DRENDO-1510 file (C-alpha; in Angstrom, 1 decimal, always signed):
<recs>
REC; n; res; u; v; w
REC; 1; MET; +119.9; +12.4; +233.0 .
REC; 2; ILE; +119.5; +11.4; +229.3 .
REC; 3; SER; +121.9; +13.1; +226.9 .
REC; 4; VAL; +120.4; +14.5; +223.7 .
REC; 5; GLN; +123.4; +13.4; +221.7 .
REC; 6; SER; +122.9; +10.7; +219.1 .
REC; 7; HIS; +125.7; +8.5; +220.3 .
REC; 8; ARG; +124.4; +5.3; +222.1 .
REC; 9; GLN; +125.9; +2.4; +223.9 .
REC; 10; ARG; +126.4; -0.9; +222.1 .
REC; 11; LEU; +123.7; -3.5; +223.0 .
REC; 12; SER; +124.8; -6.6; +224.8 .
REC; 13; GLY; +122.8; -8.8; +222.4 .
REC; 14; ASN; +121.5; -11.2; +225.1 .
REC; 15; ARG; +118.9; -9.2; +227.0 .
REC; 16; GLU; +115.7; -11.2; +226.5 .
REC; 17; TRP; +113.3; -8.5; +227.5 .
REC; 18; THR; +114.2; -6.4; +224.5 .
REC; 19; PHE; +113.0; -8.8; +221.9 .
REC; 20; MET; +110.7; -11.5; +223.5 .
REC; 21; PHE; +107.6; -9.8; +222.0 .
REC; 22; MET; +109.3; -9.4; +218.7 .
REC; 23; ILE; +109.9; -13.2; +218.6 .
REC; 24; PHE; +106.1; -13.5; +219.2 .
REC; 25; LEU; +105.4; -11.2; +216.2 .
REC; 26; LEU; +108.1; -12.4; +213.8 .
REC; 27; MET; +107.8; -16.1; +214.4 .
REC; 28; ALA; +105.6; -16.4; +211.3 .
REC; 29; SER; +107.8; -14.2; +209.2 .
REC; 30; CYS; +109.8; -15.7; +206.3 .
REC; 31; THR; +113.0; -14.3; +207.8 .
REC; 32; PRO; +114.2; -16.3; +210.8 .
REC; 33; LEU; +115.8; -14.6; +213.8 .
REC; 34; LYS; +119.5; -15.2; +213.9 .
REC; 35; LYS; +119.9; -15.4; +217.7 .
REC; 36; THR; +118.4; -17.7; +220.3 .
REC; 37; PRO; +117.7; -15.8; +223.5 .
REC; 38; THR; +119.6; -16.9; +226.6 .
REC; 39; LYS; +117.2; -17.4; +229.5 .
REC; 40; LYS; +118.0; -15.1; +232.4 .
REC; 41; PRO; +117.1; -16.2; +235.9 .
REC; 42; ASP; +115.8; -12.7; +236.9 .
REC; 43; ILE; +113.2; -12.4; +234.0 .
REC; 44; GLN; +109.9; -14.3; +234.1 .
REC; 45; VAL; +107.4; -14.4; +231.2 .
REC; 46; VAL; +103.9; -14.8; +232.6 .
REC; 47; LYS; +101.4; -16.1; +230.0 .
REC; 48; PRO; +97.9; -14.6; +230.0 .
REC; 49; ASP; +94.9; -16.5; +231.4 .
REC; 50; ILE; +93.2; -18.4; +228.6 .
REC; 51; PRO; +89.6; -19.6; +229.1 .
REC; 52; ASP; +89.0; -23.3; +228.4 .
REC; 53; LYS; +86.0; -24.7; +226.4 .
REC; 54; LYS; +83.8; -24.4; +229.5 .
REC; 55; GLY; +84.6; -20.8; +230.0 .
REC; 56; GLN; +87.0; -21.5; +233.0 .
REC; 57; GLU; +90.3; -19.8; +233.3 .
REC; 58; THR; +93.6; -21.6; +233.7 .
REC; 59; THR; +96.0; -20.4; +236.4 .
REC; 60; PRO; +99.1; -18.9; +235.0 .
REC; 61; PRO; +102.4; -20.3; +236.2 .
REC; 62; LYS; +104.0; -18.5; +239.2 .
REC; 63; PRO; +107.2; -16.7; +238.5 .
REC; 64; GLN; +110.2; -17.9; +240.3 .
REC; 65; LYS; +111.6; -15.7; +243.1 .
REC; 66; THR; +114.9; -14.1; +242.3 .
REC; 67; ASP; +117.1; -11.5; +243.9 .
REC; 68; GLN; +117.1; -8.9; +241.2 .
REC; 69; PRO; +118.2; -5.2; +241.3 .
REC; 70; SER; +115.6; -2.6; +241.7 .
REC; 71; HIS; +116.2; -1.1; +238.3 .
REC; 72; GLN; +115.7; -4.4; +236.5 .
REC; 73; LYS; +112.5; -4.8; +234.4 .
REC; 74; ASP; +110.2; -7.9; +234.0 .
REC; 75; ILE; +108.0; -8.8; +231.0 .
REC; 76; VAL; +104.4; -9.4; +232.0 .
REC; 77; VAL; +102.2; -10.2; +229.1 .
REC; 78; LYS; +98.7; -9.6; +230.6 .
REC; 79; ASP; +96.8; -9.9; +227.3 .
REC; 80; VAL; +97.7; -10.8; +223.8 .
REC; 81; ASP; +97.7; -7.1; +222.8 .
REC; 82; THR; +99.4; -5.7; +225.9 .
REC; 83; LEU; +103.0; -5.9; +226.9 .
REC; 84; HIS; +104.1; -4.6; +230.3 .
REC; 85; LEU; +107.7; -3.7; +231.0 .
REC; 86; LYS; +107.2; -3.6; +234.8 .
REC; 87; GLU; +109.4; -2.0; +237.4 .
REC; 88; ASN; +110.0; -4.0; +240.5 .
REC; 89; THR; +108.8; -1.4; +243.0 .
REC; 90; THR; +106.4; -1.4; +245.9 .
REC; 91; LYS; +105.9; +2.4; +245.7 .
REC; 92; THR; +102.2; +3.3; +245.4 .
REC; 93; PRO; +101.6; +5.6; +242.4 .
REC; 94; PRO; +100.2; +9.1; +243.2 .
REC; 95; ILE; +96.4; +9.5; +243.1 .
REC; 96; LYS; +95.1; +12.0; +240.7 .
REC; 97; SER; +91.7; +13.7; +241.1 .
REC; 98; LYS; +89.1; +13.3; +238.3 .
REC; 99; ASN; +87.6; +16.4; +236.7 .
REC; 100; ASP; +85.1; +16.9; +234.0 .
REC; 101; LYS; +86.7; +20.2; +233.1 .
REC; 102; ASP; +89.9; +20.7; +231.2 .
REC; 103; ALA; +93.0; +20.2; +233.4 .
REC; 104; VAL; +94.9; +23.5; +234.0 .
REC; 105; PHE; +98.3; +23.5; +232.4 .
REC; 106; THR; +100.8; +25.3; +234.6 .
REC; 107; GLU; +104.5; +25.7; +234.2 .
REC; 108; GLY; +106.8; +24.1; +236.8 .
REC; 109; LEU; +108.6; +20.8; +237.2 .
REC; 110; ASP; +106.4; +17.9; +238.2 .
REC; 111; MET; +109.1; +15.3; +238.8 .
REC; 112; LYS; +108.6; +11.6; +239.8 .
REC; 113; SER; +111.0; +8.8; +240.6 .
REC; 114; SER; +109.5; +6.6; +237.8 .
REC; 115; TYR; +107.1; +7.2; +234.9 .
REC; 116; HIS; +104.3; +5.2; +233.3 .
REC; 117; ILE; +104.0; +5.4; +229.4 .
REC; 118; LYS; +101.3; +3.9; +227.2 .
REC; 119; LEU; +102.3; +3.1; +223.6 .
REC; 120; LEU; +99.3; +2.6; +221.3 .
REC; 121; ILE; +100.5; +1.0; +218.0 .
REC; 122; PRO; +98.7; -1.2; +215.4 .
REC; 123; LEU; +100.9; -4.3; +215.5 .
REC; 124; ASN; +98.2; -6.6; +214.4 .
REC; 125; SER; +99.9; -9.3; +216.4 .
REC; 126; ASP; +97.2; -12.0; +215.6 .
REC; 127; ALA; +97.6; -11.5; +211.8 .
REC; 128; GLY; +100.3; -14.2; +211.5 .
REC; 129; LEU; +102.7; -13.4; +208.6 .
REC; 130; VAL; +104.3; -10.0; +209.2 .
REC; 131; GLN; +104.0; -8.1; +205.9 .
REC; 132; GLY; +102.8; -4.9; +204.2 .
REC; 133; ASN; +101.9; -1.9; +206.4 .
REC; 134; GLN; +102.2; -4.1; +209.5 .
REC; 135; LEU; +106.0; -4.4; +209.0 .
REC; 136; ARG; +106.6; -0.7; +209.5 .
REC; 137; PHE; +104.9; -0.8; +212.9 .
REC; 138; VAL; +106.8; -3.9; +214.0 .
REC; 139; HIS; +110.1; -2.1; +213.1 .
REC; 140; PHE; +108.9; +1.0; +215.0 .
REC; 141; TYR; +108.2; -1.2; +218.0 .
REC; 142; ALA; +111.6; -2.9; +217.7 .
REC; 143; GLY; +113.2; +0.6; +217.7 .
REC; 144; VAL; +111.3; +1.4; +220.9 .
REC; 145; LEU; +112.7; -1.8; +222.5 .
REC; 146; LYS; +116.3; -0.8; +221.6 .
REC; 147; ALA; +115.7; +2.6; +223.2 .
REC; 148; LEU; +114.5; +0.9; +226.4 .
REC; 149; GLU; +117.7; -1.1; +226.4 .
REC; 150; VAL; +119.7; +2.1; +226.5 .
REC; 151; LEU; +117.5; +3.6; +229.2 .
REC; 152; ASP; +117.7; +0.4; +231.3 .
REC; 153; ASP; +121.5; +0.6; +231.0 .
REC; 154; GLN; +121.2; +4.1; +232.5 .
REC; 155; ARG; +119.0; +2.8; +235.3 .
REC; 156; LEU; +116.2; +5.1; +234.4 .
REC; 157; LYS; +112.8; +3.9; +235.6 .
REC; 158; PHE; +109.9; +3.6; +233.2 .
REC; 159; LEU; +106.8; +1.4; +233.1 .
REC; 160; VAL; +105.7; +0.9; +229.5 .
REC; 161; ASP; +102.4; -0.6; +228.4 .
REC; 162; VAL; +102.4; -1.5; +224.7 .
REC; 163; ILE; +98.8; -1.8; +223.4 .
REC; 164; ASP; +98.1; -3.4; +220.1 .
REC; 165; THR; +95.4; -1.3; +218.5 .
REC; 166; GLU; +94.9; -3.6; +215.5 .
REC; 167; GLU; +94.7; -1.1; +212.7 .
REC; 168; GLY; +91.1; -0.4; +211.8 .
REC; 169; GLY; +89.6; -2.8; +214.4 .
REC; 170; TYR; +90.3; -1.2; +217.8 .
REC; 171; ASN; +87.4; +0.3; +219.8 .
REC; 172; LEU; +89.4; +3.1; +221.5 .
REC; 173; ARG; +86.3; +4.8; +223.0 .
REC; 174; SER; +85.6; +1.8; +225.2 .
REC; 175; LYS; +89.3; +1.7; +226.4 .
REC; 176; ILE; +89.9; +5.4; +227.1 .
REC; 177; ASP; +89.5; +5.1; +230.9 .
REC; 178; ASP; +92.0; +2.3; +230.9 .
REC; 179; ILE; +94.5; +4.1; +228.6 .
REC; 180; LEU; +94.2; +7.3; +230.6 .
REC; 181; SER; +94.3; +5.7; +234.0 .
REC; 182; ASP; +95.3; +7.8; +237.0 .
REC; 183; ASP; +98.9; +6.5; +236.9 .
REC; 184; THR; +99.5; +7.3; +233.2 .
REC; 185; ASP; +102.1; +10.0; +232.7 .
REC; 186; LEU; +102.4; +10.0; +228.9 .
REC; 187; VAL; +100.7; +8.4; +225.9 .
REC; 188; ILE; +102.5; +7.8; +222.6 .
REC; 189; GLY; +100.0; +7.2; +219.7 .
REC; 190; PRO; +97.6; +6.0; +218.5 .
REC; 191; PHE; +97.8; +5.8; +214.7 .
REC; 192; GLU; +94.2; +6.4; +213.4 .
REC; 193; LYS; +93.4; +10.1; +213.1 .
REC; 194; ASP; +89.9; +9.9; +214.6 .
REC; 195; ASP; +91.4; +8.0; +217.6 .
REC; 196; VAL; +94.1; +10.6; +218.1 .
REC; 197; LYS; +91.5; +13.4; +218.1 .
REC; 198; GLU; +89.2; +11.6; +220.6 .
REC; 199; LEU; +92.0; +10.6; +222.9 .
REC; 200; ALA; +93.6; +14.1; +222.8 .
REC; 201; GLU; +90.3; +15.6; +224.0 .
REC; 202; ALA; +90.0; +13.1; +226.8 .
REC; 203; ALA; +93.6; +13.5; +227.8 .
REC; 204; LYS; +93.1; +17.3; +228.0 .
REC; 205; LYS; +90.5; +16.9; +230.7 .
REC; 206; LYS; +92.9; +14.7; +232.8 .
REC; 207; GLY; +96.1; +16.7; +232.1 .
REC; 208; ILE; +97.9; +13.8; +230.5 .
REC; 209; PRO; +100.4; +14.6; +227.6 .
REC; 210; ILE; +100.1; +12.8; +224.3 .
REC; 211; MET; +102.8; +12.5; +221.7 .
REC; 212; SER; +101.4; +11.7; +218.2 .
REC; 213; PRO; +104.1; +10.1; +216.0 .
REC; 214; TRP; +102.1; +9.5; +212.8 .
REC; 215; GLN; +99.2; +11.9; +212.3 .
REC; 216; THR; +99.8; +15.4; +210.9 .
REC; 217; SER; +97.0; +18.0; +211.0 .
REC; 218; THR; +96.3; +21.5; +212.0 .
REC; 219; LYS; +92.7; +20.6; +213.2 .
REC; 220; ILE; +93.2; +17.7; +215.6 .
REC; 221; ALA; +93.6; +19.9; +218.7 .
REC; 222; SER; +92.2; +23.1; +219.9 .
REC; 223; GLU; +93.4; +24.9; +223.0 .
REC; 224; ASN; +95.1; +21.7; +224.1 .
REC; 225; PRO; +98.6; +22.2; +225.7 .
REC; 226; TRP; +98.8; +18.5; +226.4 .
REC; 227; TYR; +99.0; +17.5; +222.7 .
REC; 228; VAL; +102.4; +17.2; +221.1 .
REC; 229; GLN; +102.4; +16.5; +217.3 .
REC; 230; LEU; +105.7; +15.0; +216.2 .
REC; 231; LYS; +105.1; +15.0; +212.5 .
REC; 232; PRO; +105.1; +18.5; +210.8 .
REC; 233; ASN; +101.8; +19.4; +209.2 .
REC; 234; LEU; +101.2; +19.9; +205.5 .
REC; 235; LYS; +101.7; +23.7; +205.5 .
REC; 236; GLU; +105.0; +23.3; +207.2 .
REC; 237; HIS; +106.1; +21.1; +204.3 .
REC; 238; PHE; +104.8; +23.7; +201.9 .
REC; 239; ASN; +106.7; +26.5; +203.7 .
REC; 240; LYS; +110.0; +24.5; +203.6 .
REC; 241; LEU; +109.6; +23.8; +199.9 .
REC; 242; THR; +108.9; +27.5; +199.2 .
REC; 243; GLN; +112.0; +28.4; +201.1 .
REC; 244; ALA; +114.0; +25.9; +199.1 .
REC; 245; CYS; +112.7; +27.2; +195.7 .
REC; 246; ILE; +113.4; +30.8; +196.7 .
REC; 247; TYR; +116.9; +29.8; +197.8 .
REC; 248; ASP; +117.7; +28.0; +194.6 .
REC; 249; PHE; +115.8; +29.9; +191.9 .
REC; 250; HIS; +114.5; +33.3; +190.8 .
REC; 251; GLN; +111.0; +34.6; +190.3 .
REC; 252; GLY; +109.2; +32.7; +187.4 .
REC; 253; GLU; +111.7; +29.9; +187.2 .
REC; 254; VAL; +109.6; +27.3; +189.2 .
REC; 255; ALA; +106.3; +26.0; +188.0 .
REC; 256; ILE; +103.7; +24.4; +190.3 .
REC; 257; VAL; +102.2; +21.5; +188.4 .
REC; 258; GLY; +98.9; +19.9; +189.2 .
REC; 259; LYS; +95.3; +19.1; +188.2 .
REC; 260; ASP; +93.0; +22.0; +187.4 .
REC; 261; ASN; +90.8; +21.7; +190.4 .
REC; 262; LYS; +89.8; +23.6; +193.6 .
REC; 263; GLU; +92.4; +21.8; +195.8 .
REC; 264; THR; +95.4; +22.6; +193.5 .
REC; 265; ARG; +94.4; +26.2; +193.1 .
REC; 266; ALA; +94.2; +26.5; +196.9 .
REC; 267; TRP; +97.7; +25.0; +197.2 .
REC; 268; ILE; +99.0; +27.4; +194.5 .
REC; 269; GLU; +97.5; +30.4; +196.4 .
REC; 270; TYR; +99.2; +29.3; +199.6 .
REC; 271; PHE; +102.6; +28.9; +197.9 .
REC; 272; GLN; +102.3; +32.3; +196.3 .
REC; 273; ASN; +101.3; +34.0; +199.5 .
REC; 274; THR; +104.1; +32.3; +201.4 .
REC; 275; ALA; +106.7; +33.4; +198.7 .
REC; 276; LYS; +105.4; +37.0; +198.9 .
REC; 277; ASN; +105.9; +37.1; +202.6 .
REC; 278; LEU; +109.4; +35.6; +202.3 .
REC; 279; THR; +110.6; +37.8; +199.5 .
REC; 280; ASN; +108.6; +41.0; +200.4 .
REC; 281; ASN; +107.6; +41.1; +196.8 .
REC; 282; LYS; +103.8; +41.8; +196.8 .
REC; 283; LYS; +103.4; +42.5; +193.1 .
REC; 284; GLU; +104.9; +39.7; +191.0 .
REC; 285; PRO; +104.0; +36.0; +191.8 .
REC; 286; PHE; +107.1; +34.0; +192.4 .
REC; 287; PHE; +105.7; +30.7; +191.0 .
REC; 288; THR; +104.3; +29.9; +187.5 .
REC; 289; SER; +101.3; +27.5; +187.5 .
REC; 290; TYR; +100.8; +24.7; +185.0 .
REC; 291; PHE; +97.7; +22.4; +184.9 .
REC; 292; VAL; +97.7; +18.9; +183.4 .
REC; 293; SER; +95.1; +16.2; +183.3 .
REC; 294; ASN; +95.3; +12.5; +183.6 .
REC; 295; ASP; +94.1; +12.1; +180.0 .
REC; 296; SER; +97.0; +14.2; +178.7 .
REC; 297; LEU; +99.5; +12.2; +180.8 .
REC; 298; ILE; +98.3; +9.0; +179.3 .
REC; 299; ASN; +97.0; +9.7; +175.7 .
REC; 300; ALA; +98.4; +13.1; +174.5 .
REC; 301; PRO; +101.5; +13.2; +172.4 .
REC; 302; SER; +102.9; +15.8; +174.7 .
REC; 303; ALA; +101.8; +16.9; +178.2 .
REC; 304; PHE; +104.6; +19.4; +178.9 .
REC; 305; PHE; +105.6; +20.9; +175.6 .
REC; 306; ARG; +104.4; +24.4; +176.5 .
REC; 307; LEU; +106.1; +24.3; +179.9 .
REC; 308; LEU; +109.4; +22.8; +178.8 .
REC; 309; SER; +109.7; +25.1; +175.7 .
REC; 310; ASN; +109.7; +28.1; +178.1 .
REC; 311; PRO; +113.4; +28.9; +178.5 .
REC; 312; LYS; +112.8; +30.5; +181.9 .
REC; 313; ILE; +111.4; +27.4; +183.5 .
REC; 314; LYS; +114.1; +25.5; +185.4 .
REC; 315; ALA; +112.2; +23.6; +188.1 .
REC; 316; VAL; +108.8; +21.9; +188.8 .
REC; 317; LEU; +107.1; +21.7; +192.2 .
REC; 318; LEU; +104.6; +18.9; +192.9 .
REC; 319; PRO; +102.5; +19.7; +196.0 .
REC; 320; ASN; +100.7; +16.3; +196.0 .
REC; 321; TYR; +101.2; +14.5; +199.3 .
REC; 322; SER; +98.6; +11.7; +199.5 .
REC; 323; PHE; +99.0; +8.2; +198.2 .
REC; 324; SER; +95.6; +8.7; +196.5 .
REC; 325; ASP; +97.6; +10.9; +194.0 .
REC; 326; GLU; +100.3; +8.4; +193.5 .
REC; 327; GLU; +99.3; +7.5; +190.0 .
REC; 328; PHE; +99.1; +11.1; +189.0 .
REC; 329; VAL; +102.5; +12.0; +190.4 .
REC; 330; TYR; +104.0; +8.9; +188.8 .
REC; 331; GLY; +102.5; +10.0; +185.4 .
REC; 332; VAL; +103.8; +13.5; +185.7 .
REC; 333; LEU; +107.4; +12.3; +186.5 .
REC; 334; ARG; +107.2; +9.7; +183.7 .
REC; 335; ARG; +106.2; +12.3; +181.1 .
REC; 336; LEU; +108.7; +14.9; +182.4 .
REC; 337; MET; +111.5; +12.4; +182.1 .
REC; 338; ALA; +110.5; +11.4; +178.6 .
REC; 339; GLU; +109.8; +14.9; +177.2 .
REC; 340; LYS; +112.6; +17.0; +178.8 .
REC; 341; GLY; +115.3; +15.7; +176.4 .
REC; 342; SER; +118.6; +17.3; +177.4 .
REC; 343; LYS; +117.0; +20.1; +179.4 .
REC; 344; GLN; +118.0; +20.1; +183.0 .
REC; 345; VAL; +114.9; +20.1; +185.3 .
REC; 346; VAL; +114.7; +20.0; +189.1 .
REC; 347; VAL; +111.6; +18.5; +190.7 .
REC; 348; TYR; +110.6; +19.6; +194.2 .
REC; 349; GLY; +108.0; +17.5; +196.1 .
REC; 350; MET; +106.6; +15.9; +199.2 .
REC; 351; PRO; +107.7; +12.7; +201.0 .
REC; 352; LEU; +105.4; +10.8; +198.6 .
REC; 353; LEU; +108.2; +11.1; +196.0 .
REC; 354; ILE; +110.5; +8.9; +198.1 .
REC; 355; GLU; +107.8; +6.7; +199.8 .
REC; 356; SER; +106.1; +5.6; +196.6 .
REC; 357; GLU; +107.3; +2.2; +195.3 .
REC; 358; LYS; +106.5; +3.4; +191.7 .
REC; 359; ILE; +109.1; +6.1; +191.8 .
REC; 360; ASP; +112.6; +4.6; +191.7 .
REC; 361; PHE; +116.3; +5.4; +190.9 .
REC; 362; ASP; +115.7; +6.4; +187.3 .
REC; 363; PHE; +113.4; +9.3; +188.3 .
REC; 364; TYR; +115.7; +10.3; +191.2 .
REC; 365; HIS; +118.6; +10.7; +188.9 .
REC; 366; ALA; +117.0; +12.1; +185.7 .
REC; 367; LEU; +114.8; +14.7; +187.5 .
REC; 368; ASN; +117.2; +15.8; +190.3 .
REC; 369; LEU; +114.5; +15.3; +193.0 .
REC; 370; ARG; +114.6; +17.6; +196.0 .
REC; 371; ILE; +112.2; +16.5; +198.8 .
REC; 372; ALA; +111.0; +17.9; +202.1 .
REC; 373; LEU; +111.5; +15.3; +204.8 .
REC; 374; SER; +111.1; +15.3; +208.6 .
REC; 375; ASP; +113.1; +12.1; +209.3 .
REC; 376; TYR; +116.1; +12.1; +206.9 .
REC; 377; LEU; +118.8; +9.5; +207.6 .
REC; 378; ASP; +122.3; +9.5; +206.4 .
REC; 379; LEU; +122.9; +5.8; +205.8 .
REC; 380; ASN; +126.6; +6.4; +205.5 .
REC; 381; SER; +127.0; +7.9; +209.0 .
REC; 382; GLU; +128.7; +5.7; +211.6 .
REC; 383; GLU; +125.8; +5.9; +214.2 .
REC; 384; ILE; +123.3; +4.7; +211.6 .
REC; 385; ARG; +125.6; +1.9; +210.5 .
REC; 386; GLU; +126.0; +0.8; +214.0 .
REC; 387; PHE; +122.2; +0.9; +214.6 .
REC; 388; ARG; +121.6; -1.2; +211.5 .
REC; 389; ARG; +124.3; -3.7; +212.4 .
REC; 390; GLU; +122.8; -4.2; +215.9 .
REC; 391; PHE; +119.3; -4.5; +214.5 .
REC; 392; LEU; +120.3; -7.1; +211.9 .
REC; 393; ASP; +122.2; -9.0; +214.6 .
REC; 394; LEU; +119.1; -9.1; +216.9 .
REC; 395; TYR; +116.3; -9.6; +214.4 .
REC; 396; GLY; +117.8; -10.9; +211.2 .
REC; 397; GLU; +116.4; -8.1; +209.2 .
REC; 398; ILE; +117.7; -4.7; +207.9 .
REC; 399; PRO; +115.8; -2.0; +209.8 .
REC; 400; LEU; +113.3; +0.3; +208.1 .
REC; 401; SER; +113.4; +4.0; +208.8 .
REC; 402; ASP; +110.5; +3.3; +211.2 .
REC; 403; ALA; +112.9; +1.5; +213.5 .
REC; 404; VAL; +115.0; +4.6; +213.9 .
REC; 405; LYS; +111.8; +6.7; +214.4 .
REC; 406; GLY; +110.6; +4.4; +217.2 .
REC; 407; TYR; +114.0; +4.6; +218.9 .
REC; 408; SER; +114.2; +8.4; +218.6 .
REC; 409; ILE; +110.6; +9.0; +219.8 .
REC; 410; MET; +111.1; +6.8; +222.8 .
REC; 411; MET; +114.3; +8.6; +223.7 .
REC; 412; LEU; +112.6; +12.0; +223.2 .
REC; 413; ALA; +109.7; +10.9; +225.5 .
REC; 414; ALA; +112.1; +9.5; +228.2 .
REC; 415; ASN; +114.4; +12.5; +228.0 .
REC; 416; SER; +111.4; +14.9; +228.4 .
REC; 417; LEU; +109.9; +13.1; +231.3 .
REC; 418; HIS; +113.2; +12.5; +233.1 .
REC; 419; SER; +114.5; +16.0; +232.7 .
REC; 420; TYR; +111.3; +18.0; +233.2 .
REC; 421; GLY; +108.6; +15.8; +234.6 .
REC; 422; THR; +105.0; +15.4; +233.5 .
REC; 423; HIS; +104.6; +19.1; +232.6 .
REC; 424; PHE; +107.6; +18.9; +230.2 .
REC; 425; GLN; +105.9; +20.6; +227.2 .
REC; 426; ASN; +107.0; +24.2; +227.7 .
REC; 427; TYR; +110.6; +23.1; +228.6 .
REC; 428; ILE; +111.3; +21.4; +225.2 .
REC; 429; VAL; +110.0; +24.3; +223.1 .
REC; 430; ASN; +112.5; +25.8; +220.6 .
REC; 431; LYS; +115.3; +23.3; +221.4 .
REC; 432; ASP; +116.8; +21.2; +218.7 .
REC; 433; MET; +116.9; +17.7; +220.2 .
REC; 434; THR; +118.5; +15.0; +218.1 .
REC; 435; PHE; +118.4; +11.3; +218.7 .
REC; 436; LEU; +120.1; +9.0; +216.2 .
REC; 437; GLN; +119.9; +11.7; +213.5 .
REC; 438; THR; +116.2; +12.4; +214.1 .
REC; 439; THR; +115.8; +16.1; +215.1 .
REC; 440; PHE; +112.8; +17.5; +216.9 .
REC; 441; ASN; +112.2; +21.2; +217.1 .
REC; 442; ILE; +109.0; +21.6; +219.1 .
REC; 443; GLU; +107.1; +24.9; +218.8 .
REC; 444; LYS; +103.7; +26.3; +219.8 .
REC; 445; SER; +101.2; +26.0; +217.0 .
REC; 446; VAL; +97.7; +27.4; +216.3 .
REC; 447; SER; +94.8; +25.4; +214.9 .
REC; 448; GLU; +93.7; +26.2; +211.4 .
REC; 449; ASP; +90.2; +26.6; +212.6 .
REC; 450; LYS; +91.1; +29.3; +215.0 .
REC; 451; GLU; +91.8; +33.0; +214.2 .
REC; 452; THR; +94.4; +34.3; +216.5 .
REC; 453; ASP; +97.0; +37.0; +216.9 .
REC; 454; MET; +100.2; +35.2; +216.0 .
REC; 455; ASN; +102.2; +37.8; +217.8 .
REC; 456; ASN; +100.8; +36.7; +221.1 .
REC; 457; THR; +103.0; +33.8; +222.1 .
REC; 458; LYS; +100.6; +32.7; +224.8 .
REC; 459; ASP; +97.8; +32.1; +222.4 .
REC; 460; PHE; +98.4; +28.6; +221.0 .
REC; 461; ASP; +96.5; +25.3; +220.6 .
REC; 462; TYR; +99.1; +22.6; +220.7 .
REC; 463; PHE; +102.8; +21.8; +220.4 .
REC; 464; GLU; +104.3; +20.6; +217.1 .
REC; 465; ASN; +107.6; +19.5; +215.7 .
REC; 466; LYS; +108.6; +21.9; +212.9 .
REC; 467; HIS; +111.9; +20.4; +211.8 .
REC; 468; LEU; +112.2; +19.6; +208.1 .
REC; 469; ASP; +115.1; +19.0; +205.8 .
REC; 470; ILE; +115.4; +19.4; +202.1 .
REC; 471; VAL; +117.2; +16.4; +200.6 .
REC; 472; GLU; +118.4; +16.0; +197.1 .
REC; 473; PHE; +119.6; +13.1; +195.0 .
REC; 474; LYS; +123.4; +13.0; +194.5 .
REC; 475; GLY; +125.3; +10.2; +193.0 .
REC; 476; THR; +123.7; +7.1; +194.3 .
REC; 477; GLY; +121.6; +8.4; +197.2 .
REC; 478; PHE; +119.9; +11.3; +198.9 .
REC; 479; VAL; +121.9; +13.8; +200.8 .
REC; 480; LYS; +120.8; +16.8; +202.9 .
REC; 481; ARG; +120.7; +20.1; +201.0 .
REC; 482; PHE; +119.6; +22.3; +203.9 .
</recs>
């Protein structure tokens, strides 16, 4: 049984199956790997069949016979975009009946001796140089491999297919039957929002759970108890920011800043209603609103004179979350920092404030940033230090936060399947599960498109991770506030 504690065993550093595919991906990278893998006699790498110029297929080399333990895994690269971590077992997988109707979700443990997981991730393995957005997914995949190393040490049996969805160029619709094959127990991914929605609908008919690590929406799934969204949606971030503002300040001391448009006004209304519900004050709005234009941020002598001259204002809240608003958010922070003088101002905001490359240490320090995050990491903790050392030792690179996310999600998936079987969803509800500092608090959620009685706990559309932290900048880094 997998422990939910964050502590993990030290890697041996010479297990080739954990990073053979990473070598394939990173061989074109500027940073060389520091270790040369040692060939193990019980692991065979089988190359895919490659047609010659006449359209004929070459015969792959036969793997050598070895006497290997039943828990050991082989690497079988069937296609360029698929990696199989294959269990050595002759046991025939159970046959599932096909049905055009939605599968009925029932409580009860549906346990198996081993589980088959499909991981859909846009590695873009044919792109050559690993860079840009591709790098985050390579690090995510490396984190998955490190989790599989731990699971292998524990002799837990998993068959994992890693499918490269080549961001923006993968025809998921034509591959759905293969992805949701009768022996599939869980799907992790994909990345594209439209693909997630389409795959979730197909999986609902077959009764196959899907964990979505990257997309966040209240509209992807409707009446789908097989869909588990691991990233909290936009409104959950707004709720957490509202709680933080109420905790830190009084009515009228926090101003919501944004463009004067329909979207910003809808955000403000949501924040105000959330604050009313939390404070039970139905008369006075908790937040002040302040509108600013791009032109005033660039050309006006002052963009925030009226706001900053109000002695009651002590904090600013920026609800913008999309990278399409990056320039606007940067402009707001730049002018706030320039115009505030000696006035102490706290700025609350979305993960964009820490993810944007335009926003750096100067802003963190001068504006006392406080941010809602679902995957905060304390880089000074011993467990994260150990993870970073092992990652650097294996791959020659410092891990991104995506590597920790890949590790944690794979451990969550394995823990859920091993402990509760293929109908694990209800059993992980309202339990704080932490893996390498990543905490998951799965709850039942309702689609935004559906009007429902929230007091009826049986009426829900999907499962969602609700865990968020408020982090603030202190000294030289971010620390958890609450």
